[in-house]
mmCIF file of the N, C-alpha and C atoms, coordinates in Angstrom:
data_MODEL
# 
_entry.id   MODEL 
# 
loop_
_atom_site.group_PDB 
_atom_site.id 
_atom_site.type_symbol 
_atom_site.label_atom_id 
_atom_site.label_alt_id 
_atom_site.label_comp_id 
_atom_site.label_asym_id 
_atom_site.label_entity_id 
_atom_site.label_seq_id 
_atom_site.pdbx_PDB_ins_code 
_atom_site.Cartn_x 
_atom_site.Cartn_y 
_atom_site.Cartn_z 
_atom_site.occupancy 
_atom_site.B_iso_or_equiv 
_atom_site.pdbx_formal_charge 
_atom_site.auth_seq_id 
_atom_site.auth_comp_id 
_atom_site.auth_asym_id 
_atom_site.auth_atom_id 
_atom_site.pdbx_PDB_model_num 
ATOM 1   N N  . MET A 1 1  ? 123.880 30.637 113.829 1.00 0.00 ? 1  MET A N  1 
ATOM 2   C CA . MET A 1 1  ? 123.805 31.867 112.575 1.00 0.00 ? 1  MET A CA 1 
ATOM 3   C C  . MET A 1 1  ? 125.486 32.825 112.596 1.00 0.00 ? 1  MET A C  1 
ATOM 4   N N  . GLU A 1 2  ? 125.577 33.433 113.560 1.00 0.00 ? 2  GLU A N  1 
ATOM 5   C CA . GLU A 1 2  ? 126.832 34.006 113.847 1.00 0.00 ? 2  GLU A CA 1 
ATOM 6   C C  . GLU A 1 2  ? 127.505 32.785 113.691 1.00 0.00 ? 2  GLU A C  1 
ATOM 7   N N  . ALA A 1 3  ? 127.613 31.473 113.923 1.00 0.00 ? 3  ALA A N  1 
ATOM 8   C CA . ALA A 1 3  ? 129.089 30.862 113.684 1.00 0.00 ? 3  ALA A CA 1 
ATOM 9   C C  . ALA A 1 3  ? 129.667 30.420 112.401 1.00 0.00 ? 3  ALA A C  1 
ATOM 10  N N  . GLY A 1 4  ? 128.822 30.096 112.294 1.00 0.00 ? 4  GLY A N  1 
ATOM 11  C CA . GLY A 1 4  ? 128.813 29.780 110.021 1.00 0.00 ? 4  GLY A CA 1 
ATOM 12  C C  . GLY A 1 4  ? 128.882 31.212 109.091 1.00 0.00 ? 4  GLY A C  1 
ATOM 13  N N  . THR A 1 5  ? 128.007 31.915 109.101 1.00 0.00 ? 5  THR A N  1 
ATOM 14  C CA . THR A 1 5  ? 127.387 32.880 107.964 1.00 0.00 ? 5  THR A CA 1 
ATOM 15  C C  . THR A 1 5  ? 128.576 34.520 107.880 1.00 0.00 ? 5  THR A C  1 
ATOM 16  N N  . PHE A 1 6  ? 127.513 34.943 109.367 1.00 0.00 ? 6  PHE A N  1 
ATOM 17  C CA . PHE A 1 6  ? 127.963 36.078 109.496 1.00 0.00 ? 6  PHE A CA 1 
ATOM 18  C C  . PHE A 1 6  ? 129.884 36.570 109.538 1.00 0.00 ? 6  PHE A C  1 
ATOM 19  N N  . PRO A 1 7  ? 130.582 35.681 110.252 1.00 0.00 ? 7  PRO A N  1 
ATOM 20  C CA . PRO A 1 7  ? 131.661 35.486 110.687 1.00 0.00 ? 7  PRO A CA 1 
ATOM 21  C C  . PRO A 1 7  ? 132.101 36.046 109.303 1.00 0.00 ? 7  PRO A C  1 
ATOM 22  N N  . ASN A 1 8  ? 131.920 35.525 108.185 1.00 0.00 ? 8  ASN A N  1 
ATOM 23  C CA . ASN A 1 8  ? 132.580 35.744 106.060 1.00 0.00 ? 8  ASN A CA 1 
ATOM 24  C C  . ASN A 1 8  ? 132.515 37.015 106.163 1.00 0.00 ? 8  ASN A C  1 
ATOM 25  N N  . GLU A 1 9  ? 133.698 37.349 106.125 1.00 0.00 ? 9  GLU A N  1 
ATOM 26  C CA . GLU A 1 9  ? 133.797 38.571 105.701 1.00 0.00 ? 9  GLU A CA 1 
ATOM 27  C C  . GLU A 1 9  ? 133.614 39.453 104.325 1.00 0.00 ? 9  GLU A C  1 
ATOM 28  N N  . GLU A 1 10 ? 133.170 38.471 103.280 1.00 0.00 ? 10 GLU A N  1 
ATOM 29  C CA . GLU A 1 10 ? 133.068 38.813 101.918 1.00 0.00 ? 10 GLU A CA 1 
ATOM 30  C C  . GLU A 1 10 ? 131.565 38.912 102.354 1.00 0.00 ? 10 GLU A C  1 
ATOM 31  N N  . PHE A 1 11 ? 130.766 38.132 103.097 1.00 0.00 ? 11 PHE A N  1 
ATOM 32  C CA . PHE A 1 11 ? 129.282 38.044 103.587 1.00 0.00 ? 11 PHE A CA 1 
ATOM 33  C C  . PHE A 1 11 ? 128.811 39.328 104.040 1.00 0.00 ? 11 PHE A C  1 
ATOM 34  N N  . GLN A 1 12 ? 129.994 40.303 104.722 1.00 0.00 ? 12 GLN A N  1 
ATOM 35  C CA . GLN A 1 12 ? 129.657 41.146 105.888 1.00 0.00 ? 12 GLN A CA 1 
ATOM 36  C C  . GLN A 1 12 ? 129.572 42.469 105.272 1.00 0.00 ? 12 GLN A C  1 
ATOM 37  N N  . GLU A 1 13 ? 130.583 42.067 104.110 1.00 0.00 ? 13 GLU A N  1 
ATOM 38  C CA . GLU A 1 13 ? 130.794 43.569 103.547 1.00 0.00 ? 13 GLU A CA 1 
ATOM 39  C C  . GLU A 1 13 ? 129.682 43.464 102.179 1.00 0.00 ? 13 GLU A C  1 
ATOM 40  N N  . TYR A 1 14 ? 129.431 42.671 101.449 1.00 0.00 ? 14 TYR A N  1 
ATOM 41  C CA . TYR A 1 14 ? 128.121 42.414 100.831 1.00 0.00 ? 14 TYR A CA 1 
ATOM 42  C C  . TYR A 1 14 ? 126.608 42.941 100.842 1.00 0.00 ? 14 TYR A C  1 
ATOM 43  N N  . VAL A 1 15 ? 126.252 42.599 102.700 1.00 0.00 ? 15 VAL A N  1 
ATOM 44  C CA . VAL A 1 15 ? 125.060 43.351 103.063 1.00 0.00 ? 15 VAL A CA 1 
ATOM 45  C C  . VAL A 1 15 ? 125.444 44.660 103.477 1.00 0.00 ? 15 VAL A C  1 
ATOM 46  N N  . GLU A 1 16 ? 126.562 44.661 104.089 1.00 0.00 ? 16 GLU A N  1 
ATOM 47  C CA . GLU A 1 16 ? 126.378 46.476 103.911 1.00 0.00 ? 16 GLU A CA 1 
ATOM 48  C C  . GLU A 1 16 ? 126.680 47.085 103.069 1.00 0.00 ? 16 GLU A C  1 
ATOM 49  N N  . LYS A 1 17 ? 127.048 46.764 101.742 1.00 0.00 ? 17 LYS A N  1 
ATOM 50  C CA . LYS A 1 17 ? 126.722 47.426 100.194 1.00 0.00 ? 17 LYS A CA 1 
ATOM 51  C C  . LYS A 1 17 ? 125.476 47.122 100.309 1.00 0.00 ? 17 LYS A C  1 
ATOM 52  N N  . TYR A 1 18 ? 124.761 46.516 99.923  1.00 0.00 ? 18 TYR A N  1 
ATOM 53  C CA . TYR A 1 18 ? 123.189 46.588 99.527  1.00 0.00 ? 18 TYR A CA 1 
ATOM 54  C C  . TYR A 1 18 ? 122.133 46.564 100.371 1.00 0.00 ? 18 TYR A C  1 
ATOM 55  N N  . PHE A 1 19 ? 122.194 46.456 101.458 1.00 0.00 ? 19 PHE A N  1 
ATOM 56  C CA . PHE A 1 19 ? 121.029 45.621 102.209 1.00 0.00 ? 19 PHE A CA 1 
ATOM 57  C C  . PHE A 1 19 ? 121.480 46.882 103.503 1.00 0.00 ? 19 PHE A C  1 
ATOM 58  N N  . VAL A 1 20 ? 119.821 46.945 104.161 1.00 0.00 ? 20 VAL A N  1 
ATOM 59  C CA . VAL A 1 20 ? 119.630 47.164 105.562 1.00 0.00 ? 20 VAL A CA 1 
ATOM 60  C C  . VAL A 1 20 ? 119.514 46.472 106.561 1.00 0.00 ? 20 VAL A C  1 
ATOM 61  N N  . PRO A 1 21 ? 120.853 45.560 107.707 1.00 0.00 ? 21 PRO A N  1 
ATOM 62  C CA . PRO A 1 21 ? 120.199 44.539 108.346 1.00 0.00 ? 21 PRO A CA 1 
ATOM 63  C C  . PRO A 1 21 ? 119.997 45.087 109.088 1.00 0.00 ? 21 PRO A C  1 
ATOM 64  N N  . VAL A 1 22 ? 118.500 44.048 110.186 1.00 0.00 ? 22 VAL A N  1 
ATOM 65  C CA . VAL A 1 22 ? 118.256 44.085 110.980 1.00 0.00 ? 22 VAL A CA 1 
ATOM 66  C C  . VAL A 1 22 ? 118.276 42.725 111.675 1.00 0.00 ? 22 VAL A C  1 
ATOM 67  N N  . LYS A 1 23 ? 118.775 42.723 112.957 1.00 0.00 ? 23 LYS A N  1 
ATOM 68  C CA . LYS A 1 23 ? 118.262 40.981 113.916 1.00 0.00 ? 23 LYS A CA 1 
ATOM 69  C C  . LYS A 1 23 ? 117.090 41.350 115.115 1.00 0.00 ? 23 LYS A C  1 
ATOM 70  N N  . TYR A 1 24 ? 116.385 39.927 114.639 1.00 0.00 ? 24 TYR A N  1 
ATOM 71  C CA . TYR A 1 24 ? 115.451 40.404 115.583 1.00 0.00 ? 24 TYR A CA 1 
ATOM 72  C C  . TYR A 1 24 ? 115.975 39.220 116.789 1.00 0.00 ? 24 TYR A C  1 
ATOM 73  N N  . ILE A 1 25 ? 115.404 38.882 117.634 1.00 0.00 ? 25 ILE A N  1 
ATOM 74  C CA . ILE A 1 25 ? 116.100 38.004 118.353 1.00 0.00 ? 25 ILE A CA 1 
ATOM 75  C C  . ILE A 1 25 ? 114.319 37.075 119.595 1.00 0.00 ? 25 ILE A C  1 
ATOM 76  N N  . SER A 1 26 ? 114.351 36.164 119.043 1.00 0.00 ? 26 SER A N  1 
ATOM 77  C CA . SER A 1 26 ? 113.382 35.534 119.802 1.00 0.00 ? 26 SER A CA 1 
ATOM 78  C C  . SER A 1 26 ? 113.111 35.939 121.338 1.00 0.00 ? 26 SER A C  1 
ATOM 79  N N  . GLY A 1 27 ? 111.708 36.464 121.516 1.00 0.00 ? 27 GLY A N  1 
ATOM 80  C CA . GLY A 1 27 ? 111.323 36.711 122.744 1.00 0.00 ? 27 GLY A CA 1 
ATOM 81  C C  . GLY A 1 27 ? 111.075 38.209 123.010 1.00 0.00 ? 27 GLY A C  1 
ATOM 82  N N  . PRO A 1 28 ? 111.979 39.120 123.203 1.00 0.00 ? 28 PRO A N  1 
ATOM 83  C CA . PRO A 1 28 ? 111.902 40.396 122.757 1.00 0.00 ? 28 PRO A CA 1 
ATOM 84  C C  . PRO A 1 28 ? 111.475 41.098 121.538 1.00 0.00 ? 28 PRO A C  1 
ATOM 85  N N  . ASP A 1 29 ? 111.168 40.316 120.578 1.00 0.00 ? 29 ASP A N  1 
ATOM 86  C CA . ASP A 1 29 ? 110.787 40.425 119.110 1.00 0.00 ? 29 ASP A CA 1 
ATOM 87  C C  . ASP A 1 29 ? 109.827 39.560 118.939 1.00 0.00 ? 29 ASP A C  1 
ATOM 88  N N  . ALA A 1 30 ? 109.211 38.495 119.721 1.00 0.00 ? 30 ALA A N  1 
ATOM 89  C CA . ALA A 1 30 ? 108.328 37.984 119.346 1.00 0.00 ? 30 ALA A CA 1 
ATOM 90  C C  . ALA A 1 30 ? 107.418 38.342 118.132 1.00 0.00 ? 30 ALA A C  1 
ATOM 91  N N  . GLU A 1 31 ? 106.788 39.761 118.274 1.00 0.00 ? 31 GLU A N  1 
ATOM 92  C CA . GLU A 1 31 ? 105.905 40.308 117.707 1.00 0.00 ? 31 GLU A CA 1 
ATOM 93  C C  . GLU A 1 31 ? 106.409 40.289 115.605 1.00 0.00 ? 31 GLU A C  1 
ATOM 94  N N  . GLN A 1 32 ? 107.501 40.311 115.690 1.00 0.00 ? 32 GLN A N  1 
ATOM 95  C CA . GLN A 1 32 ? 108.468 40.403 114.139 1.00 0.00 ? 32 GLN A CA 1 
ATOM 96  C C  . GLN A 1 32 ? 107.895 38.762 113.485 1.00 0.00 ? 32 GLN A C  1 
ATOM 97  N N  . PHE A 1 33 ? 108.609 38.061 114.302 1.00 0.00 ? 33 PHE A N  1 
ATOM 98  C CA . PHE A 1 33 ? 108.972 36.687 113.936 1.00 0.00 ? 33 PHE A CA 1 
ATOM 99  C C  . PHE A 1 33 ? 107.038 36.325 113.700 1.00 0.00 ? 33 PHE A C  1 
ATOM 100 N N  . TYR A 1 34 ? 106.360 36.602 114.403 1.00 0.00 ? 34 TYR A N  1 
ATOM 101 C CA . TYR A 1 34 ? 104.601 36.348 113.653 1.00 0.00 ? 34 TYR A CA 1 
ATOM 102 C C  . TYR A 1 34 ? 104.277 37.343 112.605 1.00 0.00 ? 34 TYR A C  1 
ATOM 103 N N  . ARG A 1 35 ? 104.940 38.562 112.565 1.00 0.00 ? 35 ARG A N  1 
ATOM 104 C CA . ARG A 1 35 ? 104.305 39.393 111.490 1.00 0.00 ? 35 ARG A CA 1 
ATOM 105 C C  . ARG A 1 35 ? 104.720 38.916 110.435 1.00 0.00 ? 35 ARG A C  1 
ATOM 106 N N  . PHE A 1 36 ? 105.758 38.382 110.553 1.00 0.00 ? 36 PHE A N  1 
ATOM 107 C CA . PHE A 1 36 ? 106.726 37.332 109.091 1.00 0.00 ? 36 PHE A CA 1 
ATOM 108 C C  . PHE A 1 36 ? 106.075 35.951 108.686 1.00 0.00 ? 36 PHE A C  1 
ATOM 109 N N  . GLY A 1 37 ? 105.627 35.780 109.495 1.00 0.00 ? 37 GLY A N  1 
ATOM 110 C CA . GLY A 1 37 ? 105.511 34.246 109.911 1.00 0.00 ? 37 GLY A CA 1 
ATOM 111 C C  . GLY A 1 37 ? 106.266 33.276 110.170 1.00 0.00 ? 37 GLY A C  1 
ATOM 112 N N  . ILE A 1 38 ? 107.468 33.581 110.903 1.00 0.00 ? 38 ILE A N  1 
ATOM 113 C CA . ILE A 1 38 ? 108.171 32.680 111.290 1.00 0.00 ? 38 ILE A CA 1 
ATOM 114 C C  . ILE A 1 38 ? 107.997 31.993 112.820 1.00 0.00 ? 38 ILE A C  1 
ATOM 115 N N  . SER A 1 39 ? 107.938 30.865 112.332 1.00 0.00 ? 39 SER A N  1 
ATOM 116 C CA . SER A 1 39 ? 107.817 29.734 113.531 1.00 0.00 ? 39 SER A CA 1 
ATOM 117 C C  . SER A 1 39 ? 109.149 29.226 113.914 1.00 0.00 ? 39 SER A C  1 
ATOM 118 N N  . ILE A 1 40 ? 110.126 29.215 112.896 1.00 0.00 ? 40 ILE A N  1 
ATOM 119 C CA . ILE A 1 40 ? 111.413 28.617 113.670 1.00 0.00 ? 40 ILE A CA 1 
ATOM 120 C C  . ILE A 1 40 ? 112.736 28.934 113.313 1.00 0.00 ? 40 ILE A C  1 
ATOM 121 N N  . GLU A 1 41 ? 113.986 28.926 113.840 1.00 0.00 ? 41 GLU A N  1 
ATOM 122 C CA . GLU A 1 41 ? 115.842 30.146 113.863 1.00 0.00 ? 41 GLU A CA 1 
ATOM 123 C C  . GLU A 1 41 ? 116.485 28.518 113.570 1.00 0.00 ? 41 GLU A C  1 
ATOM 124 N N  . PRO A 1 42 ? 117.111 29.388 112.818 1.00 0.00 ? 42 PRO A N  1 
ATOM 125 C CA . PRO A 1 42 ? 117.140 30.615 112.153 1.00 0.00 ? 42 PRO A CA 1 
ATOM 126 C C  . PRO A 1 42 ? 116.175 31.104 110.887 1.00 0.00 ? 42 PRO A C  1 
ATOM 127 N N  . ALA A 1 43 ? 116.146 32.191 110.602 1.00 0.00 ? 43 ALA A N  1 
ATOM 128 C CA . ALA A 1 43 ? 115.092 32.914 109.496 1.00 0.00 ? 43 ALA A CA 1 
ATOM 129 C C  . ALA A 1 43 ? 116.028 34.334 109.272 1.00 0.00 ? 43 ALA A C  1 
ATOM 130 N N  . PHE A 1 44 ? 115.957 34.147 107.820 1.00 0.00 ? 44 PHE A N  1 
ATOM 131 C CA . PHE A 1 44 ? 116.466 35.966 107.083 1.00 0.00 ? 44 PHE A CA 1 
ATOM 132 C C  . PHE A 1 44 ? 115.740 36.087 105.522 1.00 0.00 ? 44 PHE A C  1 
ATOM 133 N N  . LEU A 1 45 ? 115.682 37.249 106.085 1.00 0.00 ? 45 LEU A N  1 
ATOM 134 C CA . LEU A 1 45 ? 114.507 37.703 104.779 1.00 0.00 ? 45 LEU A CA 1 
ATOM 135 C C  . LEU A 1 45 ? 114.472 39.111 104.414 1.00 0.00 ? 45 LEU A C  1 
ATOM 136 N N  . VAL A 1 46 ? 114.454 39.143 103.084 1.00 0.00 ? 46 VAL A N  1 
ATOM 137 C CA . VAL A 1 46 ? 114.915 40.609 102.454 1.00 0.00 ? 46 VAL A CA 1 
ATOM 138 C C  . VAL A 1 46 ? 113.544 41.080 102.051 1.00 0.00 ? 46 VAL A C  1 
ATOM 139 N N  . LEU A 1 47 ? 112.883 42.061 102.537 1.00 0.00 ? 47 LEU A N  1 
ATOM 140 C CA . LEU A 1 47 ? 112.105 43.152 102.260 1.00 0.00 ? 47 LEU A CA 1 
ATOM 141 C C  . LEU A 1 47 ? 112.014 43.550 101.178 1.00 0.00 ? 47 LEU A C  1 
ATOM 142 N N  . ASP A 1 48 ? 111.276 44.513 100.801 1.00 0.00 ? 48 ASP A N  1 
ATOM 143 C CA . ASP A 1 48 ? 111.265 45.300 99.419  1.00 0.00 ? 48 ASP A CA 1 
ATOM 144 C C  . ASP A 1 48 ? 111.246 46.599 99.933  1.00 0.00 ? 48 ASP A C  1 
ATOM 145 N N  . ALA A 1 49 ? 111.065 47.543 99.718  1.00 0.00 ? 49 ALA A N  1 
ATOM 146 C CA . ALA A 1 49 ? 111.107 49.070 99.986  1.00 0.00 ? 49 ALA A CA 1 
ATOM 147 C C  . ALA A 1 49 ? 109.680 49.560 100.768 1.00 0.00 ? 49 ALA A C  1 
ATOM 148 N N  . GLU A 1 50 ? 108.524 48.683 100.318 1.00 0.00 ? 50 GLU A N  1 
ATOM 149 C CA . GLU A 1 50 ? 107.216 49.217 100.945 1.00 0.00 ? 50 GLU A CA 1 
ATOM 150 C C  . GLU A 1 50 ? 107.009 47.190 102.212 1.00 0.00 ? 50 GLU A C  1 
ATOM 151 N N  . GLY A 1 51 ? 107.926 46.835 102.274 1.00 0.00 ? 51 GLY A N  1 
ATOM 152 C CA . GLY A 1 51 ? 108.096 45.971 103.290 1.00 0.00 ? 51 GLY A CA 1 
ATOM 153 C C  . GLY A 1 51 ? 107.575 44.342 103.198 1.00 0.00 ? 51 GLY A C  1 
ATOM 154 N N  . ASN A 1 52 ? 107.449 44.208 101.431 1.00 0.00 ? 52 ASN A N  1 
ATOM 155 C CA . ASN A 1 52 ? 106.599 42.946 100.784 1.00 0.00 ? 52 ASN A CA 1 
ATOM 156 C C  . ASN A 1 52 ? 108.255 42.111 101.426 1.00 0.00 ? 52 ASN A C  1 
ATOM 157 N N  . ILE A 1 53 ? 107.607 40.912 101.517 1.00 0.00 ? 53 ILE A N  1 
ATOM 158 C CA . ILE A 1 53 ? 108.531 39.793 101.901 1.00 0.00 ? 53 ILE A CA 1 
ATOM 159 C C  . ILE A 1 53 ? 109.368 39.396 100.168 1.00 0.00 ? 53 ILE A C  1 
ATOM 160 N N  . VAL A 1 54 ? 110.765 39.624 99.643  1.00 0.00 ? 54 VAL A N  1 
ATOM 161 C CA . VAL A 1 54 ? 111.061 39.168 98.796  1.00 0.00 ? 54 VAL A CA 1 
ATOM 162 C C  . VAL A 1 54 ? 111.705 38.112 98.609  1.00 0.00 ? 54 VAL A C  1 
ATOM 163 N N  . TYR A 1 55 ? 112.416 37.781 100.289 1.00 0.00 ? 55 TYR A N  1 
ATOM 164 C CA . TYR A 1 55 ? 113.146 36.245 99.428  1.00 0.00 ? 55 TYR A CA 1 
ATOM 165 C C  . TYR A 1 55 ? 113.384 36.316 101.268 1.00 0.00 ? 55 TYR A C  1 
ATOM 166 N N  . LYS A 1 56 ? 112.888 34.440 101.584 1.00 0.00 ? 56 LYS A N  1 
ATOM 167 C CA . LYS A 1 56 ? 112.780 34.009 103.299 1.00 0.00 ? 56 LYS A CA 1 
ATOM 168 C C  . LYS A 1 56 ? 113.690 32.568 103.195 1.00 0.00 ? 56 LYS A C  1 
ATOM 169 N N  . LYS A 1 57 ? 114.386 32.609 103.480 1.00 0.00 ? 57 LYS A N  1 
ATOM 170 C CA . LYS A 1 57 ? 115.480 31.616 103.853 1.00 0.00 ? 57 LYS A CA 1 
ATOM 171 C C  . LYS A 1 57 ? 115.023 31.178 105.445 1.00 0.00 ? 57 LYS A C  1 
ATOM 172 N N  . ILE A 1 58 ? 114.911 29.905 105.891 1.00 0.00 ? 58 ILE A N  1 
ATOM 173 C CA . ILE A 1 58 ? 114.774 29.638 106.829 1.00 0.00 ? 58 ILE A CA 1 
ATOM 174 C C  . ILE A 1 58 ? 116.039 28.204 106.985 1.00 0.00 ? 58 ILE A C  1 
ATOM 175 N N  . GLY A 1 59 ? 116.517 27.982 108.001 1.00 0.00 ? 59 GLY A N  1 
ATOM 176 C CA . GLY A 1 59 ? 117.584 27.123 108.241 1.00 0.00 ? 59 GLY A CA 1 
ATOM 177 C C  . GLY A 1 59 ? 118.956 27.722 108.287 1.00 0.00 ? 59 GLY A C  1 
ATOM 178 N N  . PHE A 1 60 ? 119.819 27.144 108.286 1.00 0.00 ? 60 PHE A N  1 
ATOM 179 C CA . PHE A 1 60 ? 121.282 27.399 108.219 1.00 0.00 ? 60 PHE A CA 1 
ATOM 180 C C  . PHE A 1 60 ? 121.922 27.699 106.430 1.00 0.00 ? 60 PHE A C  1 
ATOM 181 N N  . PHE A 1 61 ? 122.900 28.276 106.403 1.00 0.00 ? 61 PHE A N  1 
ATOM 182 C CA . PHE A 1 61 ? 123.043 28.265 105.183 1.00 0.00 ? 61 PHE A CA 1 
ATOM 183 C C  . PHE A 1 61 ? 124.839 28.461 105.056 1.00 0.00 ? 61 PHE A C  1 
ATOM 184 N N  . GLU A 1 62 ? 125.630 28.124 103.644 1.00 0.00 ? 62 GLU A N  1 
ATOM 185 C CA . GLU A 1 62 ? 126.629 28.957 103.624 1.00 0.00 ? 62 GLU A CA 1 
ATOM 186 C C  . GLU A 1 62 ? 126.909 29.943 102.932 1.00 0.00 ? 62 GLU A C  1 
ATOM 187 N N  . ALA A 1 63 ? 127.345 30.969 103.200 1.00 0.00 ? 63 ALA A N  1 
ATOM 188 C CA . ALA A 1 63 ? 127.333 32.603 102.920 1.00 0.00 ? 63 ALA A CA 1 
ATOM 189 C C  . ALA A 1 63 ? 127.584 32.688 101.270 1.00 0.00 ? 63 ALA A C  1 
ATOM 190 N N  . ASP A 1 64 ? 128.522 31.674 100.866 1.00 0.00 ? 64 ASP A N  1 
ATOM 191 C CA . ASP A 1 64 ? 127.999 31.606 99.166  1.00 0.00 ? 64 ASP A CA 1 
ATOM 192 C C  . ASP A 1 64 ? 127.091 31.853 98.469  1.00 0.00 ? 64 ASP A C  1 
ATOM 193 N N  . LEU A 1 65 ? 126.431 30.328 99.524  1.00 0.00 ? 65 LEU A N  1 
ATOM 194 C CA . LEU A 1 65 ? 125.159 30.369 98.453  1.00 0.00 ? 65 LEU A CA 1 
ATOM 195 C C  . LEU A 1 65 ? 124.037 31.666 98.884  1.00 0.00 ? 65 LEU A C  1 
ATOM 196 N N  . LEU A 1 66 ? 123.864 31.611 100.450 1.00 0.00 ? 66 LEU A N  1 
ATOM 197 C CA . LEU A 1 66 ? 123.248 33.274 100.456 1.00 0.00 ? 66 LEU A CA 1 
ATOM 198 C C  . LEU A 1 66 ? 123.455 34.016 99.629  1.00 0.00 ? 66 LEU A C  1 
ATOM 199 N N  . MET A 1 67 ? 124.442 34.606 99.637  1.00 0.00 ? 67 MET A N  1 
ATOM 200 C CA . MET A 1 67 ? 125.077 35.503 98.438  1.00 0.00 ? 67 MET A CA 1 
ATOM 201 C C  . MET A 1 67 ? 124.384 35.552 97.716  1.00 0.00 ? 67 MET A C  1 
ATOM 202 N N  . GLN A 1 68 ? 124.409 34.466 96.991  1.00 0.00 ? 68 GLN A N  1 
ATOM 203 C CA . GLN A 1 68 ? 123.730 34.614 95.427  1.00 0.00 ? 68 GLN A CA 1 
ATOM 204 C C  . GLN A 1 68 ? 122.172 34.459 95.665  1.00 0.00 ? 68 GLN A C  1 
ATOM 205 N N  . GLN A 1 69 ? 121.430 34.147 96.429  1.00 0.00 ? 69 GLN A N  1 
ATOM 206 C CA . GLN A 1 69 ? 120.438 34.211 96.613  1.00 0.00 ? 69 GLN A CA 1 
ATOM 207 C C  . GLN A 1 69 ? 120.253 36.002 96.987  1.00 0.00 ? 69 GLN A C  1 
ATOM 208 N N  . LEU A 1 70 ? 120.655 36.586 97.880  1.00 0.00 ? 70 LEU A N  1 
ATOM 209 C CA . LEU A 1 70 ? 120.262 37.801 98.300  1.00 0.00 ? 70 LEU A CA 1 
ATOM 210 C C  . LEU A 1 70 ? 120.670 38.405 96.667  1.00 0.00 ? 70 LEU A C  1 
ATOM 211 N N  . ASP A 1 71 ? 121.250 37.846 96.033  1.00 0.00 ? 71 ASP A N  1 
ATOM 212 C CA . ASP A 1 71 ? 121.267 39.135 94.609  1.00 0.00 ? 71 ASP A CA 1 
ATOM 213 C C  . ASP A 1 71 ? 120.427 38.828 94.096  1.00 0.00 ? 71 ASP A C  1 
ATOM 214 N N  . LYS A 1 72 ? 119.898 37.502 94.053  1.00 0.00 ? 72 LYS A N  1 
ATOM 215 C CA . LYS A 1 72 ? 118.710 37.574 92.867  1.00 0.00 ? 72 LYS A CA 1 
ATOM 216 C C  . LYS A 1 72 ? 117.617 38.508 93.989  1.00 0.00 ? 72 LYS A C  1 
ATOM 217 N N  . ALA A 1 73 ? 117.318 38.182 94.934  1.00 0.00 ? 73 ALA A N  1 
ATOM 218 C CA . ALA A 1 73 ? 116.366 39.038 95.648  1.00 0.00 ? 73 ALA A CA 1 
ATOM 219 C C  . ALA A 1 73 ? 116.473 40.414 95.540  1.00 0.00 ? 73 ALA A C  1 
ATOM 220 N N  . ARG A 1 74 ? 117.732 40.917 95.948  1.00 0.00 ? 74 ARG A N  1 
ATOM 221 C CA . ARG A 1 74 ? 117.971 42.292 95.642  1.00 0.00 ? 74 ARG A CA 1 
ATOM 222 C C  . ARG A 1 74 ? 117.659 42.609 94.105  1.00 0.00 ? 74 ARG A C  1 
ATOM 223 N N  . LYS A 1 75 ? 117.865 41.861 93.058  1.00 0.00 ? 75 LYS A N  1 
ATOM 224 C CA . LYS A 1 75 ? 117.262 42.957 91.791  1.00 0.00 ? 75 LYS A CA 1 
ATOM 225 C C  . LYS A 1 75 ? 115.920 42.542 91.492  1.00 0.00 ? 75 LYS A C  1 
ATOM 226 N N  . LYS A 1 76 ? 115.341 41.476 92.148  1.00 0.00 ? 76 LYS A N  1 
ATOM 227 C CA . LYS A 1 76 ? 113.922 41.914 92.177  1.00 0.00 ? 76 LYS A CA 1 
ATOM 228 C C  . LYS A 1 76 ? 113.485 42.797 93.104  1.00 0.00 ? 76 LYS A C  1 
ATOM 229 N N  . ALA A 1 77 ? 113.659 43.152 94.009  1.00 0.00 ? 77 ALA A N  1 
ATOM 230 C CA . ALA A 1 77 ? 113.251 44.121 94.588  1.00 0.00 ? 77 ALA A CA 1 
ATOM 231 C C  . ALA A 1 77 ? 113.066 45.593 93.677  1.00 0.00 ? 77 ALA A C  1 
ATOM 232 N N  . ALA A 1 78 ? 114.791 45.737 93.313  1.00 0.00 ? 78 ALA A N  1 
ATOM 233 C CA . ALA A 1 78 ? 114.694 46.932 92.326  1.00 0.00 ? 78 ALA A CA 1 
ATOM 234 C C  . ALA A 1 78 ? 113.594 46.853 91.509  1.00 0.00 ? 78 ALA A C  1 
ATOM 235 N N  . HIS A 1 79 ? 113.844 46.132 91.016  1.00 0.00 ? 79 HIS A N  1 
ATOM 236 C CA . HIS A 1 79 ? 112.964 45.901 89.501  1.00 0.00 ? 79 HIS A CA 1 
ATOM 237 C C  . HIS A 1 79 ? 111.213 45.802 89.852  1.00 0.00 ? 79 HIS A C  1 
ATOM 238 N N  . ARG A 1 80 ? 110.777 45.660 90.992  1.00 0.00 ? 80 ARG A N  1 
ATOM 239 C CA . ARG A 1 80 ? 109.877 45.670 91.565  1.00 0.00 ? 80 ARG A CA 1 
ATOM 240 C C  . ARG A 1 80 ? 109.391 47.982 91.699  1.00 0.00 ? 80 ARG A C  1 
ATOM 241 N N  . ALA A 1 81 ? 110.580 48.042 91.899  1.00 0.00 ? 81 ALA A N  1 
ATOM 242 C CA . ALA A 1 81 ? 110.752 49.561 92.768  1.00 0.00 ? 81 ALA A CA 1 
ATOM 243 C C  . ALA A 1 81 ? 110.701 50.347 91.159  1.00 0.00 ? 81 ALA A C  1 
ATOM 244 N N  . GLY A 1 82 ? 110.828 50.401 90.113  1.00 0.00 ? 82 GLY A N  1 
ATOM 245 C CA . GLY A 1 82 ? 111.583 50.296 88.652  1.00 0.00 ? 82 GLY A CA 1 
ATOM 246 C C  . GLY A 1 82 ? 112.426 51.116 88.753  1.00 0.00 ? 82 GLY A C  1 
ATOM 247 N N  . ARG A 1 83 ? 113.834 50.473 89.521  1.00 0.00 ? 83 ARG A N  1 
ATOM 248 C CA . ARG A 1 83 ? 115.181 50.920 89.130  1.00 0.00 ? 83 ARG A CA 1 
ATOM 249 C C  . ARG A 1 83 ? 116.597 50.021 88.768  1.00 0.00 ? 83 ARG A C  1 
ATOM 250 N N  . LYS A 1 84 ? 117.546 49.949 88.387  1.00 0.00 ? 84 LYS A N  1 
ATOM 251 C CA . LYS A 1 84 ? 118.381 49.527 88.104  1.00 0.00 ? 84 LYS A CA 1 
ATOM 252 C C  . LYS A 1 84 ? 118.715 49.037 89.630  1.00 0.00 ? 84 LYS A C  1 
ATOM 253 N N  . PRO A 1 85 ? 119.151 47.631 89.768  1.00 0.00 ? 85 PRO A N  1 
ATOM 254 C CA . PRO A 1 85 ? 120.383 47.061 90.639  1.00 0.00 ? 85 PRO A CA 1 
ATOM 255 C C  . PRO A 1 85 ? 121.343 47.694 91.406  1.00 0.00 ? 85 PRO A C  1 
# 
């Protein structure tokens, strides 16, 4: 994932502006994979303030497409919380 999506500077700025990124690594963080029902990597999750999954993407993806999906997830989470995105 780092080779394709995360080096994209625009993507990094977007994530830093709107999200709190957390990276789990299989092995030492296996309990988190089980917690969210992840059985393969890479996986990308967006959680709302209560820890509910708002968006889940398994596999590789392009930065532009992922930013579009994250924008929808961010708005959905904000709507659930009763505030403007």
